[in-house]
C-alpha positions in Angstrom: 23.9 -12.8 -1.8 21.2 -15.3 -2.9 23.2 -18.1 -1.3 23.0 -16.3 2.1 19.3 -15.7 1.7 18.7 -19.3 0.7 20.5 -20.4 3.8 17.8 -18.7 6.0 14.8 -19.6 3.8 13.3 -21.8 6.6 13.5 -18.8 9.0 11.9 -16.5 6.5 9.1 -18.9 6.0 8.6 -19.3 9.8 8.5 -15.6 10.3 6.1 -15.1 7.5 3.7 -17.8 8.7 3.8 -16.6 12.2 2.8 -13.1 11.1 0.2 -14.6 8.8 -1.4 -16.6 11.6 -1.7 -13.5 13.9 -2.6 -10.6 11.6 -3.4 -7.1 13.0 -5.2 -4.2 11.4 -3.6 -0.7 10.9 -2.4 1.1 14.0 -3.1 -2.0 16.0 0.0 -4.0 15.1 1.1 -4.5 18.7 2.1 -8.2 18.6 3.7 -7.8 15.2 5.7 -4.7 16.4 6.8 -6.5 19.6 8.2 -9.5 17.7 9.9 -7.3 15.1 11.6 -5.2 17.9 12.7 -8.3 19.8 14.1 -9.9 16.6 16.0 -6.7 15.6 17.5 -6.4 19.1 18.7 -10.0 18.8 20.5 -9.0 15.7 22.2 -6.1 17.5 20.1 -3.3 16.0 19.4 -0.1 17.7 15.6 -0.1 18.0 12.8 2.5 18.5 9.3 1.4 19.1 6.0 3.3 19.0 7.0 5.4 16.1 3.9 6.6 14.3 1.9 4.8 17.0 2.9 1.2 16.4 5.8 1.5 14.0 9.3 0.1 14.6 12.7 1.5 13.5 15.9 -0.5 13.6 19.4 0.6 12.6 22.7 -1.2 11.8 26.0 0.5 11.2 26.9 4.1 11.8 27.4 7.4 9.9 26.6 8.4 6.4 25.2 7.6 3.9 21.9 6.3 5.4 19.8 4.0 3.3 16.4 2.8 4.5 14.3 -0.3 3.8 10.6 0.0 4.4 8.2 -2.9 5.2 4.5 -2.4 5.9 3.0 -4.5 8.7 -0.8 -4.3 8.6 -3.4 -6.8 7.5 -6.9 -6.4 6.1 -10.5 -6.8 7.5 -11.2 -10.1 5.6 -12.0 -13.6 6.7 -9.5 -16.0 5.3 -10.7 -19.0 3.3 -7.4 -20.8 2.7 -7.2 -24.2 4.3 -3.5 -24.0 5.3 -1.7 -24.7 8.6 -0.8 -21.0 8.9 -4.3 -19.6 8.2 -5.3 -16.6 10.2 -6.4 -17.3 13.7 -7.9 -13.8 14.1 -11.6 -13.7 13.1 -12.3 -11.3 10.3 -8.6 -10.3 9.7 -6.0 -11.7 7.3 -2.8 -10.8 5.5 -4.5 -10.5 2.1 -1.8 -8.3 0.5 1.5 -9.8 1.5 2.6 -7.5 4.2 3.5 -10.5 6.4 6.0 -11.5 3.7 7.4 -7.9 3.5 8.1 -8.0 7.2 9.8 -11.4 7.0 12.1 -10.3 4.1 13.1 -7.1 5.9 14.0 -9.1 9.0 16.0 -11.4 6.7 17.9 -8.5 5.4 18.7 -7.4 9.0 19.9 -10.9 9.8 22.2 -11.0 6.8 23.6 -7.4 7.2 24.1 -7.8 11.0 27.3 -9.8 10.2 28.5 -7.3 7.6 31.0 -4.5 8.1 28.7 -1.6 7.0 30.2 1.6 5.5 27.3 3.7 6.7 23.9 3.1 8.2 20.9 1.0 7.1 17.6 1.9 8.7 14.7 -0.6 8.8 11.3 1.1 8.8 8.5 -1.2 9.8 5.4 0.8 9.0 1.9 0.4 10.4 -1.3 1.2 8.6 -0.5 1.2 4.9 -4.0 0.1 4.1 -5.9 2.6 6.2 -5.8 6.2 7.5 -6.5 7.4 11.0 -9.3 9.8 12.0 -7.2 12.7 10.7 -6.8 11.0 7.3 -3.1 10.2 7.8 -1.6 6.8 7.0 1.2 5.0 8.9 3.8 6.4 6.5 2.8 9.9 7.2 2.7 9.3 11.0 6.1 7.8 11.0 7.5 10.6 8.9 6.0 13.1 11.4 8.1 11.4 14.1 11.4 11.5 12.3 11.5 8.1 10.5 13.1 9.8 7.5 15.6 12.1 9.3 19.0 12.0 7.5 17.9 9.3 5.1 19.7 9.6 1.8 17.9 6.8 -0.1 15.0 4.4 0.5 14.0 1.1 -1.2 11.1 -1.4 -0.8 9.3 -4.2 -2.5 5.8 -5.5 -2.8 4.9 -9.1 -3.6 2.8 -9.5 -6.8 0.5 -12.4 -7.3 0.4 -12.1 -11.1 4.1 -12.4 -11.5 5.9 -15.8 -11.3 8.5 -16.6 -8.7 12.0 -15.6 -10.0 10.9 -12.4 -11.7 10.5 -8.8 -10.6 9.1 -5.7 -12.2 10.5 -2.2 -11.8 10.4 1.1 -13.8 11.3 4.7 -13.2 8.6 7.4 -12.9 5.0 7.1 -11.6 4.6 3.5 -10.3 1.4 3.6 -8.3 -1.5 6.0 -8.2 -2.4 8.7 -5.7 -5.7 7.9 -3.9 -8.4 10.0 -2.3 -11.8 9.1 -0.8 -15.0 11.0 -1.3 -18.0 10.7 1.0 -21.3 12.2 0.0 -24.7 12.6 1.5 -27.5 13.1 -1.0 -30.4 14.9 0.7 -34.1 14.8 -0.4 -37.4 14.8 1.3 -38.7 11.4 2.3 -42.3 10.2 2.5 -44.6 7.2 2.0 -43.8 5.0 -1.0 -47.4 5.2 -2.1 -47.1 9.0 -2.6 -43.8 9.6 -4.3 -45.0 12.9 -5.9 -45.0 14.4 -2.4 -41.3 13.6 -1.9 -38.0 14.6 -3.4 -36.8 11.1 -3.8 -33.1 10.8 -2.9 -32.8 7.6 -5.0 -33.7 9.5 -8.1 -31.2 12.2 -7.2 -28.6 9.5 -6.5 -29.2 7.8 -9.9 -28.4 11.1 -11.7 -25.3 11.6 -9.5 -24.1 8.1 -10.2 -24.4 8.5 -14.0 -22.5 11.8 -13.8 -19.7 10.2 -11.6 -19.3 7.3 -14.1 -19.0 9.8 -16.9 -16.1 11.7 -15.4 -13.3 9.5 -16.7 -14.9 8.8 -20.1 -16.2 12.2 -20.9 -14.5 14.9 -18.7 -10.9 13.8 -18.6 -8.3 13.6 -21.3 -8.5 10.0 -22.6 -4.7 9.7 -22.4 -4.8 10.6 -18.7 -4.8 7.6 -16.2 -7.6 8.0 -13.7 -10.3 6.1 -11.9 -13.5 7.1 -10.1 -15.2 4.2 -8.4 -18.2 3.9 -6.1 -17.7 1.5 -3.2 -20.7 2.0 -0.9 -24.3 3.2 -1.1 -26.5 3.2 2.0 -30.0 4.4 2.3 -33.5 3.4 3.4 -34.8 0.9 5.9 -38.2 -0.2 4.6 -39.5 -1.1 1.2 -42.5 1.3 1.4 -40.7 4.3 2.8 -38.8 6.8 0.7 -35.9 8.0 2.9 -34.6 11.5 3.5 -31.1 10.8 2.4 -28.6 8.4 0.7 -24.9 8.0 1.7 -22.6 7.6 -1.2 -18.8 6.7 -0.8 -16.1 6.2 -3.4 -12.4 6.3 -4.3 -10.5 8.2 -6.9 -7.1 7.3 -8.4 -4.7 9.5 -10.3 -1.1 9.8 -11.5 -1.0 13.6 -11.7 -2.0 16.3 -9.1 -3.6 18.4 -11.8 -5.9 15.5 -12.7 -6.6 15.1 -9.0 -7.9 18.7 -8.8 -10.0 18.2 -12.0 -11.6 15.0 -10.6 -12.5 16.8 -7.4 -14.2 19.6 -9.3 -16.1 17.1 -11.5 -17.3 15.2 -8.5 -18.7 18.4 -7.1 -20.3 19.1 -10.4 -21.9 15.7 -10.3 -23.3 16.2 -6.8 -24.6 19.7 -7.9 -27.2 17.9 -9.9 -29.1 17.2 -6.7 -29.7 20.9 -6.3 -30.9 21.3 -9.8 -33.5 18.6 -9.1 -34.7 20.2 -5.8 -32.5 18.3 -3.3 -29.2 19.1 -1.6 -26.0 17.3 -0.7 -23.0 17.3 1.6 -19.6 16.2 0.2 -16.3 15.6 1.9 -12.9 14.6 0.4 -10.4 12.6 2.5 -7.0 13.4 0.9 -4.9 10.2 0.8 -1.4 9.7 -0.6 0.2 11.1 -3.6 1.4 9.0 -6.6 4.5 6.9 -5.9 7.4 8.0 -8.2 10.4 5.7 -8.6 13.6 7.7 -8.8 15.8 6.6 -11.7 18.9 6.3 -9.6 17.2 4.1 -7.1 15.7 2.0 -9.9 19.2 1.6 -11.3 20.5 0.5 -7.9 17.8 -2.2 -7.5 18.2 -3.3 -11.2 21.9 -3.9 -10.8 21.3 -6.1 -7.8 18.4 -7.9 -9.4 20.3 -8.5 -12.7 23.1 -10.2 -10.7 20.7 -12.3 -8.5 17.9 -13.2 -10.9 19.4 -12.7 -14.4 18.7 -9.8 -16.8 15.8 -11.7 -18.5 13.9 -11.8 -15.3 14.0 -8.1 -14.5 11.0 -6.7 -16.3 9.4 -3.2 -16.7 6.4 -2.5 -14.5 2.9 -3.0 -16.0 0.7 0.0 -15.7 -1.9 -0.1 -13.0 -3.9 2.2 -10.6 -3.1 0.5 -7.3 -2.1 2.9 -4.5 0.9 2.7 -2.1 1.9 5.2 0.6 5.6 4.4 0.0 5.5 7.5 -2.1 5.4 9.5 1.1 8.9 8.2 1.9 10.3 8.5 -1.7 9.0 12.1 -1.9 11.6 12.9 0.9 14.6 10.9 -0.3 15.2 9.2 -3.7 13.6 5.8 -3.6 12.1 3.0 -5.5 9.9 0.0 -5.0 9.9 -3.2 -7.1 7.3 -5.9 -7.5 8.4 -9.4 -6.5 6.8 -12.4 -8.2 5.0 -14.7 -5.8 2.5 -16.5 -8.0 1.4 -20.0 -6.9 1.5 -22.6 -9.6 0.5 -20.1 -12.3 -2.7 -19.3 -10.5 -3.3 -15.7 -9.4 -4.4 -15.3 -5.8 -5.7 -11.7 -6.1 -4.6 -9.2 -3.6 -7.3 -8.1 -1.1 -9.1 -11.4 -1.6 -9.9 -13.9 1.1 -7.9 -16.7 -0.7 -4.8 -14.6 -1.2 -1.5 -16.5 -0.6 2.0 -16.5 -1.9 4.6 -19.0 -3.1 7.1 -18.8 -0.3 10.0 -19.6 -2.6 9.9 -15.9 -3.4 11.2 -14.9 0.0 14.9 -15.5 -0.5 14.8 -13.6 -3.8 13.3 -10.4 -2.3 15.6 -10.7 0.7 18.7 -11.0 -1.4 17.9 -8.1 -3.7 17.2 -5.7 -0.8 20.4 -6.8 1.0 22.6 -6.6 -2.1 21.2 -3.2 -3.0 21.9 -1.8 0.5 25.5 -3.1 0.4 26.0 -1.8 -3.1 24.8 1.6 -2.1 26.9 1.9 1.1 30.1 0.6 -0.5 29.8 3.2 -3.3 28.7 6.0 -0.9 26.0 6.9 -3.3 23.9 5.6 -6.1 25.9 3.7 -8.7 26.8 5.6 -11.9 
Protein backbone atom coordinates (compact mmCIF):
# COMPACT_ATOMS: atom_id res chain seq x y z
CA UNK A 1 0.00 0.00 0.00
CA UNK A 2 2.88 2.38 0.72
CA UNK A 3 4.07 1.96 -2.89
CA UNK A 4 0.66 3.11 -4.15
CA UNK A 5 0.71 6.10 -1.80
CA UNK A 6 4.26 7.03 -2.80
CA UNK A 7 3.18 6.96 -6.44
CA UNK A 8 0.77 9.85 -5.79
CA UNK A 9 3.04 11.80 -3.43
CA UNK A 10 3.32 14.78 -5.77
CA UNK A 11 -0.48 14.95 -6.00
CA UNK A 12 -0.79 14.79 -2.20
CA UNK A 13 1.66 17.68 -1.90
CA UNK A 14 -0.17 19.72 -4.55
CA UNK A 15 -3.50 19.26 -2.77
CA UNK A 16 -2.04 20.11 0.60
CA UNK A 17 -0.30 23.26 -0.67
CA UNK A 18 -3.40 24.46 -2.49
CA UNK A 19 -5.53 24.15 0.65
CA UNK A 20 -2.74 25.76 2.65
CA UNK A 21 -2.62 28.80 0.35
CA UNK A 22 -6.38 29.34 0.57
CA UNK A 23 -7.37 28.58 4.18
CA UNK A 24 -10.91 29.09 5.44
CA UNK A 25 -12.28 29.36 8.97
CA UNK A 26 -14.85 27.04 10.53
CA UNK A 27 -18.24 26.87 8.79
CA UNK A 28 -16.81 29.07 5.99
CA UNK A 29 -14.94 26.36 4.07
CA UNK A 30 -16.78 26.95 0.78
CA UNK A 31 -13.81 26.82 -1.61
CA UNK A 32 -12.29 23.89 0.26
CA UNK A 33 -15.57 21.97 0.15
CA UNK A 34 -16.08 22.71 -3.55
CA UNK A 35 -12.64 21.36 -4.50
CA UNK A 36 -13.11 18.29 -2.31
CA UNK A 37 -16.49 17.54 -3.86
CA UNK A 38 -15.21 18.01 -7.43
CA UNK A 39 -12.22 15.77 -6.73
CA UNK A 40 -14.34 13.02 -5.17
CA UNK A 41 -16.78 13.10 -8.07
CA UNK A 42 -13.79 12.69 -10.39
CA UNK A 43 -12.90 9.50 -8.53
CA UNK A 44 -16.43 8.15 -9.00
CA UNK A 45 -17.63 8.82 -5.46
CA UNK A 46 -21.23 9.47 -4.54
CA UNK A 47 -21.08 12.95 -3.01
CA UNK A 48 -23.21 15.04 -0.64
CA UNK A 49 -22.38 18.68 0.01
CA UNK A 50 -23.61 21.18 2.57
CA UNK A 51 -23.72 18.54 5.32
CA UNK A 52 -23.43 20.32 8.66
CA UNK A 53 -23.37 23.59 6.69
CA UNK A 54 -20.14 23.20 4.71
CA UNK A 55 -19.23 19.54 5.21
CA UNK A 56 -18.76 17.03 2.39
CA UNK A 57 -19.49 13.30 2.38
CA UNK A 58 -18.22 10.94 -0.30
CA UNK A 59 -18.79 7.21 -0.65
CA UNK A 60 -17.19 4.36 -2.57
CA UNK A 61 -18.47 0.81 -2.72
CA UNK A 62 -21.84 -0.55 -1.61
CA UNK A 63 -23.46 -2.43 1.22
CA UNK A 64 -22.13 -3.41 4.62
CA UNK A 65 -19.94 -3.09 6.52
CA UNK A 66 -19.48 0.69 6.39
CA UNK A 67 -16.20 2.20 7.55
CA UNK A 68 -15.68 5.96 7.64
CA UNK A 69 -12.60 8.16 7.38
CA UNK A 70 -12.88 11.61 8.90
CA UNK A 71 -10.78 14.63 7.86
CA UNK A 72 -11.28 18.12 9.29
CA UNK A 73 -11.05 21.10 6.91
CA UNK A 74 -10.94 24.38 8.86
CA UNK A 75 -8.05 26.77 9.47
CA UNK A 76 -7.23 29.15 12.34
CA UNK A 77 -7.37 32.96 12.75
CA UNK A 78 -3.59 33.46 12.63
CA UNK A 79 -1.28 35.44 10.34
CA UNK A 80 1.27 33.09 8.78
CA UNK A 81 4.96 34.01 9.16
CA UNK A 82 6.44 31.22 7.02
CA UNK A 83 8.30 32.41 3.93
CA UNK A 84 7.29 29.51 1.68
CA UNK A 85 5.75 29.50 -1.82
CA UNK A 86 2.54 27.99 -0.47
CA UNK A 87 2.08 30.45 2.42
CA UNK A 88 -1.47 31.58 3.15
CA UNK A 89 -2.86 34.22 0.80
CA UNK A 90 -5.77 34.93 3.14
CA UNK A 91 -4.97 37.74 5.56
CA UNK A 92 -5.21 36.67 9.19
CA UNK A 93 -6.04 33.03 8.42
CA UNK A 94 -3.73 30.01 8.13
CA UNK A 95 -3.68 26.25 8.42
CA UNK A 96 -1.79 26.19 11.70
CA UNK A 97 -2.91 22.73 12.81
CA UNK A 98 -2.46 20.55 9.73
CA UNK A 99 -6.05 20.16 8.57
CA UNK A 100 -4.90 20.91 5.03
CA UNK A 101 -2.76 17.77 5.24
CA UNK A 102 -5.64 15.74 6.67
CA UNK A 103 -7.82 16.66 3.69
CA UNK A 104 -5.05 15.86 1.21
CA UNK A 105 -4.46 12.41 2.72
CA UNK A 106 -8.17 11.56 2.79
CA UNK A 107 -8.41 12.51 -0.88
CA UNK A 108 -5.38 10.31 -1.51
CA UNK A 109 -7.17 7.38 0.13
CA UNK A 110 -10.18 7.99 -2.11
CA UNK A 111 -7.96 8.00 -5.19
CA UNK A 112 -6.32 4.71 -4.21
CA UNK A 113 -9.55 2.96 -3.19
CA UNK A 114 -11.44 4.11 -6.29
CA UNK A 115 -9.61 1.43 -8.27
CA UNK A 116 -10.23 -1.32 -5.69
CA UNK A 117 -13.01 -3.88 -5.61
CA UNK A 118 -14.50 -2.96 -2.23
CA UNK A 119 -16.37 -5.53 -0.16
CA UNK A 120 -18.56 -2.95 1.56
CA UNK A 121 -18.64 0.85 1.76
CA UNK A 122 -16.06 3.46 2.70
CA UNK A 123 -17.45 6.85 3.65
CA UNK A 124 -15.27 9.96 3.59
CA UNK A 125 -16.39 12.61 6.07
CA UNK A 126 -14.83 16.01 5.41
CA UNK A 127 -15.75 17.99 8.48
CA UNK A 128 -15.98 21.76 8.94
CA UNK A 129 -15.29 23.66 12.16
CA UNK A 130 -13.22 21.33 14.30
CA UNK A 131 -11.56 24.36 15.87
CA UNK A 132 -14.70 26.38 16.67
CA UNK A 133 -18.34 26.08 17.61
CA UNK A 134 -21.33 27.91 16.22
CA UNK A 135 -23.64 30.29 18.08
CA UNK A 136 -25.36 27.29 19.69
CA UNK A 137 -22.06 25.86 20.89
CA UNK A 138 -21.93 22.98 18.40
CA UNK A 139 -18.86 22.01 16.39
CA UNK A 140 -18.73 20.76 12.82
CA UNK A 141 -18.70 17.15 13.97
CA UNK A 142 -21.90 17.62 15.94
CA UNK A 143 -23.59 19.42 13.04
CA UNK A 144 -22.64 16.70 10.56
CA UNK A 145 -23.88 13.99 12.92
CA UNK A 146 -27.20 15.82 13.23
CA UNK A 147 -27.56 15.56 9.45
CA UNK A 148 -26.83 11.85 9.21
CA UNK A 149 -23.08 11.66 8.61
CA UNK A 150 -22.78 8.60 10.87
CA UNK A 151 -25.89 6.75 9.73
CA UNK A 152 -25.13 3.01 9.33
CA UNK A 153 -21.40 3.52 10.05
CA UNK A 154 -19.84 0.47 11.70
CA UNK A 155 -16.36 1.88 12.32
CA UNK A 156 -14.51 5.17 11.90
CA UNK A 157 -10.81 6.08 11.76
CA UNK A 158 -8.80 9.27 11.46
CA UNK A 159 -5.36 10.76 11.91
CA UNK A 160 -3.79 13.99 13.12
CA UNK A 161 -0.36 15.26 12.12
CA UNK A 162 1.98 15.78 15.07
CA UNK A 163 4.82 18.27 14.95
CA UNK A 164 6.73 16.71 17.84
CA UNK A 165 6.97 13.28 16.17
CA UNK A 166 9.46 12.47 13.37
CA UNK A 167 8.30 11.45 9.91
CA UNK A 168 8.03 7.67 9.72
CA UNK A 169 6.53 7.21 13.18
CA UNK A 170 3.00 7.21 14.58
CA UNK A 171 1.49 7.16 18.04
CA UNK A 172 -1.69 5.36 19.01
CA UNK A 173 -3.19 3.95 22.21
CA UNK A 174 -6.51 2.62 23.42
CA UNK A 175 -8.65 4.57 25.87
CA UNK A 176 -8.87 8.31 26.48
CA UNK A 177 -6.72 9.95 23.83
CA UNK A 178 -7.71 13.61 23.95
CA UNK A 179 -9.43 15.77 26.50
CA UNK A 180 -12.96 17.03 26.70
CA UNK A 181 -13.15 20.80 26.53
CA UNK A 182 -15.58 23.45 27.80
CA UNK A 183 -15.40 27.24 27.80
CA UNK A 184 -16.41 29.50 30.66
CA UNK A 185 -17.25 33.18 30.28
CA UNK A 186 -17.65 35.34 33.36
CA UNK A 187 -18.51 38.95 34.11
CA UNK A 188 -17.26 40.25 37.44
CA UNK A 189 -19.45 43.13 38.57
CA UNK A 190 -18.41 45.89 40.96
CA UNK A 191 -19.18 49.59 41.32
CA UNK A 192 -16.89 51.89 39.40
CA UNK A 193 -15.69 55.34 40.20
CA UNK A 194 -12.79 57.76 40.05
CA UNK A 195 -9.34 56.31 40.51
CA UNK A 196 -8.58 58.96 43.16
CA UNK A 197 -11.41 57.71 45.42
CA UNK A 198 -11.19 53.90 45.38
CA UNK A 199 -12.82 53.68 48.82
CA UNK A 200 -16.10 54.77 47.23
CA UNK A 201 -16.03 51.88 44.74
CA UNK A 202 -16.27 48.12 44.76
CA UNK A 203 -13.21 47.62 42.61
CA UNK A 204 -13.79 44.79 40.08
CA UNK A 205 -10.03 44.43 39.65
CA UNK A 206 -9.71 43.42 43.30
CA UNK A 207 -12.63 41.04 42.92
CA UNK A 208 -11.02 39.61 39.78
CA UNK A 209 -7.70 39.08 41.55
CA UNK A 210 -9.38 36.92 44.19
CA UNK A 211 -11.27 34.96 41.53
CA UNK A 212 -8.09 34.35 39.52
CA UNK A 213 -6.26 33.00 42.57
CA UNK A 214 -9.17 30.67 43.32
CA UNK A 215 -9.38 29.49 39.68
CA UNK A 216 -5.67 28.74 39.62
CA UNK A 217 -6.03 26.69 42.80
CA UNK A 218 -8.72 24.37 41.45
CA UNK A 219 -6.41 21.81 39.85
CA UNK A 220 -3.71 21.95 42.52
CA UNK A 221 -5.94 22.07 45.61
CA UNK A 222 -9.48 20.94 44.79
CA UNK A 223 -8.99 17.97 42.44
CA UNK A 224 -7.45 14.57 42.99
CA UNK A 225 -3.77 14.99 41.99
CA UNK A 226 -3.97 11.80 39.92
CA UNK A 227 -6.82 13.27 37.85
CA UNK A 228 -5.86 14.90 34.52
CA UNK A 229 -7.41 18.37 34.29
CA UNK A 230 -6.66 21.92 33.18
CA UNK A 231 -8.25 25.26 34.06
CA UNK A 232 -6.74 28.11 32.03
CA UNK A 233 -7.64 31.78 31.64
CA UNK A 234 -7.36 33.12 28.12
CA UNK A 235 -8.86 36.60 28.17
CA UNK A 236 -9.39 39.44 30.62
CA UNK A 237 -11.04 42.66 29.45
CA UNK A 238 -11.95 45.68 31.54
CA UNK A 239 -11.41 49.39 31.87
CA UNK A 240 -10.70 52.10 29.32
CA UNK A 241 -8.86 54.85 31.20
CA UNK A 242 -6.02 54.77 33.71
CA UNK A 243 -7.84 56.96 36.23
CA UNK A 244 -11.26 55.31 36.08
CA UNK A 245 -12.21 52.20 38.03
CA UNK A 246 -14.68 50.35 35.77
CA UNK A 247 -17.94 48.71 36.73
CA UNK A 248 -17.06 45.25 35.48
CA UNK A 249 -14.35 42.91 34.17
CA UNK A 250 -14.88 40.14 31.60
CA UNK A 251 -13.01 36.91 32.28
CA UNK A 252 -12.91 33.96 29.81
CA UNK A 253 -11.18 30.62 30.01
CA UNK A 254 -11.06 26.96 29.06
CA UNK A 255 -11.24 23.71 30.99
CA UNK A 256 -9.93 20.30 29.93
CA UNK A 257 -10.81 16.94 31.43
CA UNK A 258 -10.66 13.21 30.77
CA UNK A 259 -13.68 12.23 32.87
CA UNK A 260 -17.20 13.66 33.00
CA UNK A 261 -17.24 13.48 36.82
CA UNK A 262 -14.18 15.72 36.84
CA UNK A 263 -15.94 18.02 34.38
CA UNK A 264 -18.84 18.46 36.81
CA UNK A 265 -16.47 19.05 39.72
CA UNK A 266 -14.53 21.72 37.82
CA UNK A 267 -17.77 23.52 36.93
CA UNK A 268 -18.76 23.55 40.60
CA UNK A 269 -15.34 24.84 41.67
CA UNK A 270 -15.41 27.62 39.07
CA UNK A 271 -18.77 28.76 40.46
CA UNK A 272 -17.29 28.65 43.96
CA UNK A 273 -14.41 30.84 42.78
CA UNK A 274 -16.77 33.42 41.28
CA UNK A 275 -18.88 33.37 44.48
CA UNK A 276 -15.99 35.20 46.15
CA UNK A 277 -17.15 38.35 44.39
CA UNK A 278 -20.37 38.31 46.41
CA UNK A 279 -18.50 37.77 49.65
CA UNK A 280 -16.57 40.97 48.87
CA UNK A 281 -19.65 43.01 47.99
CA UNK A 282 -19.74 42.51 44.24
CA UNK A 283 -21.57 40.16 41.91
CA UNK A 284 -20.99 38.10 38.78
CA UNK A 285 -22.52 36.43 35.76
CA UNK A 286 -21.13 33.08 34.64
CA UNK A 287 -21.86 31.00 31.57
CA UNK A 288 -20.48 27.62 30.50
CA UNK A 289 -20.29 26.67 26.83
CA UNK A 290 -20.26 22.90 26.74
CA UNK A 291 -17.82 21.66 24.13
CA UNK A 292 -16.87 18.13 23.19
CA UNK A 293 -16.39 15.07 25.35
CA UNK A 294 -13.05 13.25 25.71
CA UNK A 295 -12.04 11.24 22.66
CA UNK A 296 -11.80 7.52 23.48
CA UNK A 297 -9.93 5.19 21.12
CA UNK A 298 -11.70 1.84 20.88
CA UNK A 299 -9.29 -1.09 21.32
CA UNK A 300 -10.60 -2.91 18.23
CA UNK A 301 -10.08 0.16 16.04
CA UNK A 302 -6.63 0.67 17.56
CA UNK A 303 -5.73 -2.92 16.72
CA UNK A 304 -6.92 -2.42 13.13
CA UNK A 305 -4.77 0.69 12.63
CA UNK A 306 -1.81 -0.90 14.42
CA UNK A 307 -1.82 -3.95 12.14
CA UNK A 308 -1.70 -1.70 9.09
CA UNK A 309 0.91 0.61 10.57
CA UNK A 310 3.14 -2.28 11.64
CA UNK A 311 3.19 -3.57 8.07
CA UNK A 312 3.76 -0.15 6.47
CA UNK A 313 6.13 1.52 8.97
CA UNK A 314 7.57 -1.32 11.02
CA UNK A 315 6.69 -2.31 14.57
CA UNK A 316 9.45 -0.15 16.08
CA UNK A 317 7.86 2.97 14.60
CA UNK A 318 4.39 2.40 16.06
CA UNK A 319 4.53 3.99 19.50
CA UNK A 320 2.11 4.48 22.40
CA UNK A 321 0.48 7.88 22.62
CA UNK A 322 2.00 10.47 24.97
CA UNK A 323 -0.38 11.94 27.50
CA UNK A 324 -1.72 15.41 26.76
CA UNK A 325 -4.75 17.65 27.24
CA UNK A 326 -5.38 18.71 23.66
CA UNK A 327 -9.00 18.44 22.54
CA UNK A 328 -10.48 16.88 19.39
CA UNK A 329 -14.13 16.62 18.41
CA UNK A 330 -13.47 13.32 16.62
CA UNK A 331 -14.77 11.85 19.87
CA UNK A 332 -18.28 12.87 18.76
CA UNK A 333 -17.95 10.36 15.90
CA UNK A 334 -16.21 7.59 17.87
CA UNK A 335 -18.89 7.84 20.55
CA UNK A 336 -21.38 6.56 17.94
CA UNK A 337 -19.30 3.83 16.27
CA UNK A 338 -16.05 2.20 17.41
CA UNK A 339 -13.21 4.39 16.22
CA UNK A 340 -9.66 5.53 16.74
CA UNK A 341 -7.33 8.34 15.74
CA UNK A 342 -3.56 8.10 15.44
CA UNK A 343 -0.89 10.80 15.52
CA UNK A 344 1.27 10.96 12.39
CA UNK A 345 4.81 12.28 12.64
CA UNK A 346 5.38 15.40 10.53
CA UNK A 347 8.33 17.09 12.27
CA UNK A 348 10.60 19.23 10.11
CA UNK A 349 14.34 18.53 10.54
CA UNK A 350 13.98 17.75 14.24
CA UNK A 351 12.51 21.19 14.94
CA UNK A 352 9.03 21.40 16.39
CA UNK A 353 6.67 23.78 14.63
CA UNK A 354 4.08 24.12 17.35
CA UNK A 355 0.44 23.62 16.44
CA UNK A 356 -1.69 26.79 16.57
CA UNK A 357 1.43 28.87 15.96
CA UNK A 358 2.04 31.30 13.10
CA UNK A 359 5.12 29.35 11.93
CA UNK A 360 3.49 25.90 11.96
CA UNK A 361 4.41 23.70 9.00
CA UNK A 362 4.90 20.03 8.22
CA UNK A 363 7.43 17.81 6.50
CA UNK A 364 5.36 16.71 3.51
CA UNK A 365 7.13 13.36 3.35
CA UNK A 366 4.59 12.29 5.98
CA UNK A 367 1.70 12.43 3.52
CA UNK A 368 2.15 9.02 1.82
CA UNK A 369 2.53 7.31 5.21
CA UNK A 370 -0.76 8.61 6.55
CA UNK A 371 -2.52 7.89 3.26
CA UNK A 372 -1.19 4.32 3.13
CA UNK A 373 -2.16 3.50 6.73
CA UNK A 374 -5.71 4.78 6.31
CA UNK A 375 -6.20 2.99 2.97
CA UNK A 376 -4.74 -0.28 4.22
CA UNK A 377 -6.86 -0.18 7.38
CA UNK A 378 -10.03 0.36 5.34
CA UNK A 379 -9.29 -2.58 3.04
CA UNK A 380 -8.30 -4.78 5.98
CA UNK A 381 -11.59 -3.99 7.70
CA UNK A 382 -13.79 -4.50 4.63
CA UNK A 383 -12.11 -7.75 3.63
CA UNK A 384 -12.62 -9.25 7.07
CA UNK A 385 -16.12 -7.82 7.41
CA UNK A 386 -15.27 -6.63 10.89
CA UNK A 387 -12.37 -5.67 13.11
CA UNK A 388 -9.52 -8.21 12.91
CA UNK A 389 -9.26 -10.67 15.76
